[in-house]
N, C-alpha and C positions, 0 to 999 in steps of 0.2 A: 479541434476546433476551432471554426474563425472566432477569437476572441473581439477582432474589431468590429465584424456581423450582427455579436451578442450585445456590444454595447450601445453602438447605433442604436438596435431594437428596445434596450433599456431606455436610451433617453433619447427616444422618438416617442416612445410611447409613458415618457414620466413617473418609470419605476425607480430609475437609479435612486433619485434622492428621495423619493417615497417611501421608500424599505430602509433607508435610514431612521427616518424622521419618525416610521412608524414601528422598526426594531424589529421586523418580522423577523420569526424566527425559523424556519423551515426542519432542516434537520442536520442545518453547520451551528456549531457551537460558538460564540461570540469571546474575541479574544482581543486585545490590547498587547501589541508587539512588546519586544522587550524593549528594552532600553537602549538606542541604538549607538551609542558608542563602542566601536571595535579599535584593538590593539596594532592591526594591521590591516593597510588600508589598500596595500596593491592586492586586485585582485576583481572577480567579477562583483556587481550591482543586480542583484535575484529582484524582480518582479511578482511581488503576489495579489492577489483581487478575492474581497472579501464579497459573497456572492448576494449574503444580507443586505452589506450597504452600499456595493458600487465599490468602495472606496479601494486604491491602491495603497499599498508598501514595498517601499526598497529598502533591501537591505543588502550588507556584505557579509552580515553573521547568519552560516548553514546552520548554526542550532537553532537560530530564530526563524528562520527559512522552514525548515525541519517540523517546529512545533507548530507555527500557523499550518504548514500544511496538513498534519496530523490533526488539528483542532477544524477542517474543514476550507480553508482559503486557498484557490485555488493557485498552482505557479504557472506563470505565464512565462519563465524563462528570464535569460540572464538583458536587459537593459544595455549594460553599460560593462568599461572597465575602469575603473579609478584606481590611478597611480598614485603613490603617494612619496616615491624614493625610485627614479631613474639611474642606474649604473651611471657612472660620465657624465648626467646630467645634471646642471643648475636652473633652478624657476623658481618664481614662489610658488607661494601650494594653497590655491583658496577653498575652504571647508564649507562645505554644505551641511546646512545645521536639520533635524529634522526635529520639528515639533506640532504637540500635541494637544487637542482640545479635548476637556473633558466635557464640556458642556454639548457637543456636536460628534463626539468621536473619530474625527477629521485627525487625518495630518498635516501640515504644509512643508514645504522644502525650499529652502531659499541659503543663499549664498549672502545676503544681506545684513548686517550685525545689526544697523538701525531697526528692521523689520525684526527681527527676535527678539528686542529690548521692547520694544514699542505693545509686542503681541503679549510678551509675559504680563506688560500693564493689564492686557484683557482676562487673563486666567489660561493664558496657553504656557505649558509645560516645555521648558525647552531640554530635548532627550539630549541631546550634544552632536559631535560631527558624524555623518553615516556615511560618506564618503568624501572624496574630493574630485571637485570643477576639472575639468583639463582645458578649460578656455585658454590660458599663460603656456603650455606646453610646448617646447623648440618644434614641435611638427603640427602639418594643416589635417590631418587626421583626424577629426572628432565628430560624433550627434551630437547634435544641439536636441535637448529636450524642453519644448516650449510647453508655459504655463496657460491655461488660462481658467477664466472664475466665471459661474455662472450667479448674475445676480438677481435672479429668484430666491434660490438656494443657497448662496454663499459659499456653496460646495468649488472646492480648486479639480483641475485634473490636469495632469501632467501626459504628455504622449511625443515621442520622437516621427510619429506620421504623420505625415503630412495631411492624407486623406484624411486621418480623423479629427488632425484639428481644425480643417475647412471644414468640416461637417457640422463640429460644436459651433465654431462661429455662424453658420448658416443659420443655426435653431436658438441664438441667441447667447452663447457664450462670447465672455469677451478676451479675447487674447493679451497676457500681458508680458509679450513674449520670453527670451528666453529665459528660462529658469538656471541652468544650468548643464555642463558637458559633459559628454564621456568621452576616451578617447577611443581609438578604432581603427584596426578590427581587435577583436579579445583578440589576447594572449591564448595560447594552448594551453587544453585543463589534460589533467592525466588519467582523466577519464571522461565519459559523459555525465553532464547535468541532469540529475534527478530530484523530483522533489522529495524522494523520503531516501 
C-alpha cells in the first residue's frame, strides 16, 4: 500500500481532518495510545496511522504498537532509531515529548520544554518522553523529521519524506521546520518487524 498516495488523496479531498472532526467510525475501533514513557530508549520508533482520523502516532513500545494494530490502526513501519546510550560515546541527550489533546484527539511531538509547559496550560496532557532526538549525536547519519501545521484545522503532521512535505506546503500547510531527528541506518533487528 502506498501510504504517501493514500495520504495525498486524503489531504487533497479534505477528508483527513474532516474524519477527525466528524468522528467517522468505519469498522475501526478508536483508541488512545498508552502513556508514551518507556524504560528502554534504544531501538526502533514505530509509526502507526489511524484511518478514521488520519492521525499518526510514534512509539517505541512494542505492546502499544501491537495494541493499536489490534484496534485497527495501520502499521507503517519504523520511522527511525532512538539511542539513549551508545557504548564508548558521551553526548547530550535531547528528549522528544509526546503530548495529547483530549479536545482534538491529536498528539504533538516536541523537543521544546517551553512548548510542553505552554500546551499544558491549554489542556494538553504531557505523556512523557517517547524517544530521544539524534541531532547532537557524534556522527552525521540522521533522518530529519519535519513538522507541518494546517492553519485551517489546527492539525500537525510529521514527515521525513520531502515530497510529502512539499506537497502539503503547496496546499497550504505551514512548515514549522525540524521537529526531531533519528539516527540512520537502523540497527539490525533480530527478525522482521510485523504489526502483530
